[in-house]
Every structure is written in structure tokens, then in C-alpha cells.
C-alpha positions in Angstrom: 21.5 116.6 -49.2 23.8 114.3 -51.2 26.8 115.4 -49.2 24.9 114.6 -45.9 23.9 111.2 -47.0 27.4 110.5 -47.9 28.6 111.5 -44.5 25.9 109.2 -43.0 27.3 106.4 -44.9 30.5 106.9 -43.7 29.4 107.2 -40.0 27.4 103.9 -40.6 30.6 102.4 -41.9 32.6 103.6 -39.0 30.1 101.8 -36.5 30.2 98.5 -38.3 34.0 98.7 -38.1 34.0 99.4 -34.5 31.8 96.6 -33.8 33.9 94.3 -35.7 36.9 95.2 -33.5 34.6 94.6 -30.6 33.8 91.3 -31.8 37.6 90.5 -32.1 38.5 91.8 -28.7 35.6 89.8 -27.1 36.6 86.8 -28.6 40.2 87.0 -27.7 39.2 87.5 -24.2 36.9 84.6 -23.9 39.7 82.5 -25.7 42.1 83.6 -23.2 40.1 82.6 -20.3 39.2 79.3 -21.8 43.0 78.6 -22.4 43.6 79.5 -18.6 40.9 77.4 -17.4 42.1 74.4 -19.4 45.8 75.1 -19.4 45.6 75.0 -23.2 48.7 76.4 -24.6 47.8 76.0 -28.3 44.8 78.3 -27.9 46.6 80.8 -25.7 49.1 80.9 -28.7 46.3 81.8 -31.0 45.1 84.7 -28.9 48.7 86.1 -28.7 49.1 85.9 -32.6 45.9 87.4 -33.2 46.5 90.4 -31.3 48.3 92.1 -34.2 44.8 92.0 -36.1 43.2 94.2 -33.4 46.2 96.6 -33.2 46.0 97.0 -36.9 42.4 97.6 -36.9 42.8 100.2 -34.3 45.3 102.2 -36.4 42.8 101.9 -39.4 39.8 103.3 -37.5 42.2 106.0 -35.9 43.0 107.3 -39.5 39.4 107.1 -40.5 38.4 109.1 -37.6 40.9 111.7 -38.1 39.7 112.0 -41.7 36.2 112.4 -40.7 37.1 115.2 -38.3 39.4 116.8 -40.7 37.1 116.7 -43.8 33.6 116.6 -42.7 34.0 118.9 -39.5 30.8 117.2 -37.6 29.2 119.0 -35.0 26.9 118.2 -32.0 26.1 114.2 -31.8 28.3 113.5 -35.0 31.3 114.7 -33.3 30.4 113.0 -30.1 30.1 109.8 -32.0 33.4 110.3 -33.5 35.3 111.1 -30.2 33.5 108.3 -28.3 34.5 105.8 -30.9 38.1 106.9 -30.7 38.0 106.3 -27.1 36.4 103.0 -27.5 38.8 101.8 -29.9 41.5 102.6 -27.5 39.9 100.6 -24.9 39.0 97.7 -27.2 42.8 97.4 -27.9 43.6 97.5 -24.3 41.1 94.5 -23.8 43.3 92.7 -26.5 46.2 93.4 -24.7 44.9 92.1 -21.5 43.5 89.0 -23.2 47.3 88.5 -24.5 48.5 88.9 -20.7 46.0 86.2 -19.6 47.1 84.0 -22.6 50.7 84.2 -21.5 49.5 83.1 -18.0 47.8 80.2 -19.6 51.1 79.3 -21.4 53.1 79.3 -18.2 50.7 77.4 -16.2 50.1 74.7 -18.9 53.9 73.7 -18.0 53.2 73.2 -14.3 51.3 70.6 -12.5 47.5 71.5 -13.0 45.4 73.1 -10.2 41.7 73.1 -10.0 40.4 76.4 -11.7 39.6 78.8 -9.0 35.7 79.0 -8.7 36.1 82.9 -7.9 38.5 83.3 -10.8 35.8 81.6 -12.9 33.0 83.7 -11.6 35.0 87.0 -12.2 35.6 85.9 -15.7 31.8 85.6 -16.2 31.2 88.9 -14.8 34.1 90.4 -16.8 32.9 88.9 -19.9 29.1 90.0 -19.5 30.3 93.4 -18.8 32.0 93.7 -22.1 29.4 92.1 -24.2 26.7 94.6 -22.5 28.9 97.6 -23.1 29.3 96.5 -26.8 25.5 96.0 -27.0 24.9 99.3 -25.4 27.1 100.9 -28.1 25.4 98.8 -30.8 21.9 99.9 -29.7 22.7 103.2 -28.5 21.3 102.5 -25.3 22.8 104.6 -22.2 20.6 102.8 -20.0 22.2 99.6 -20.5 25.6 101.4 -20.5 24.8 102.5 -16.9 24.1 99.2 -16.0 27.7 98.2 -17.0 29.1 101.0 -15.0 27.2 99.4 -12.0 28.8 96.0 -12.4 32.4 97.3 -12.0 32.1 97.2 -8.3 31.3 93.4 -8.6 34.6 92.7 -10.5 36.5 94.8 -8.0 35.1 92.9 -5.1 36.0 89.6 -6.7 39.4 90.6 -7.4 39.9 91.3 -3.9 38.4 88.1 -2.7 40.5 86.1 -5.1 43.7 87.8 -4.0 42.9 87.1 -0.3 42.1 83.4 -0.9 44.9 82.8 -3.0 47.4 84.5 -0.5 45.9 82.4 2.1 46.2 79.1 0.2 49.9 80.2 -0.6 50.6 80.8 2.9 49.5 77.2 4.2 50.8 75.4 0.9 53.9 76.9 -0.4 54.4 74.5 -3.2 51.5 76.5 -5.2 53.0 79.8 -4.8 54.3 80.1 -8.3 51.1 79.1 -9.9 49.1 81.1 -7.2 50.9 84.3 -8.2 50.1 83.8 -11.9 46.4 83.2 -11.0 46.5 86.7 -8.9 47.9 88.4 -12.0 45.2 86.8 -14.1 42.6 88.3 -11.8 44.3 91.7 -12.2 44.0 91.2 -15.9 40.3 90.5 -15.9 39.8 93.6 -13.4 41.6 95.8 -15.9 39.3 94.3 -18.7 36.2 95.2 -16.4 37.7 98.7 -16.3 37.9 99.1 -20.0 34.2 97.8 -20.4 33.4 100.7 -18.0 35.1 103.1 -19.9 33.4 101.8 -23.3 29.8 102.5 -21.3 30.8 106.0 -20.3 31.5 106.7 -24.0 28.1 105.5 -24.9 26.6 107.8 -22.3 28.7 110.6 -23.6 27.7 109.8 -27.3 23.9 109.3 -26.4 23.5 112.1 -23.8 26.3 114.5 -24.2 27.3 114.1 -20.6 30.9 113.4 -19.6 30.9 111.1 -16.7 34.5 109.9 -17.2 36.0 108.6 -13.8 32.6 109.4 -12.4 30.9 106.1 -13.5 32.3 103.6 -11.0 30.8 103.4 -7.5 
């Protein structure tokens, strides 16, 4: 009984640390988007510098999970939870990486003449941010229904990405002086689309943990 209680405490600690990493990744993404919208190089540099903290926490959690697997030999839902969190921390680290990529775009664009922030890009950033927030909430609440909602939103992000690509290409053809900046905005949309994919992956892991069903690569419409 005491051994089980000790294991439960370790699992609770794991969840707390994964949620801490989630908060760090989500903050990085939102700050990167803000830096891009405002051409704020200082905020962008903060995102880039803070990424090491996300990477370090991923390594710590990898070690923690491996120790749980080796020493406690979990089964059934406990095993799924550990495997799911290992996937999730990898997804969160990639969200951090894409936030850094967005921040680099912001740094570059801050050195060029300002352009109005693309409304579709702003909309896509909103959809992507909501996907990340809901995916993390579905993990915190262990809510597979909310996770499934995140999966359904991935098509919205993909559609916006294509509309941004088409619109910016049309603008660059008619106004060649914005080509350089337009390419960076296209890449920014691509980074947001990849963040949306990582949010979808997190949602898939929540469904796996809660229901024991592996829908990896099947979640997207």
C-alpha cells in the first residue's frame, strides 16, 4: 500500500512537471507571435534565449520517465500515461523550437520596413494558440472529448496556411518590393502550422492515455 502511494505521488509530480513545460512552450509561442506582429526584436530574442529551459526540462522528464519505467514497472493506464507524457514532452519541445523559428522571423522583419500584420496570419495564430491551450487542458483534465475537438481544429489551421500562402504569393507577384518580407511571412505561417500539428499530436496522446486507443496519424481529417 505504501509503495503504491509513493508511486502515485511520483506520477502526480510527473503531471505537474509536464504542465510546467506546457506553460513554458505556450508562453514561448504566444510571445513569438506577439514579437512577429509588433516587429519586436527584443521580445523575440527573449524567446530564443529561453528555449534552452524548455530543452533542459525535456531532458529531465525523459530521465524521470525512464526511471519510472525501470524501477516501478507500471502496467495498464499507468504505463499509457508514462508513454503518453514521453510523446507529449517531445511535442512540447518542438513547439518551443517552432516558437524560436517564429522569433527569428520577427528579428529579421524588425530590420525591414514595416508591413501591416497579415490578418489571416493573425487568425491562424489565434487558431493555433487555442489548439495548444485546449490540448494542454485536455491533458490536465484527462478529457478525451476535448482532445478530439483539438483534432478537429487541425483542418482549420491547414486551410488558413494555404490561404496565407496563396494571398502572399499574389501580393508578391503584383508588388515585387515585398517579396523578401512576404517569404518570411509564408515561413511564419508554416511554423504555425507545425505548432498546430504538435497540438494535434498532444491531443492524440491524451486519447491514448484515457481510452487506450492509438489514433496516431488518424486524428486529422
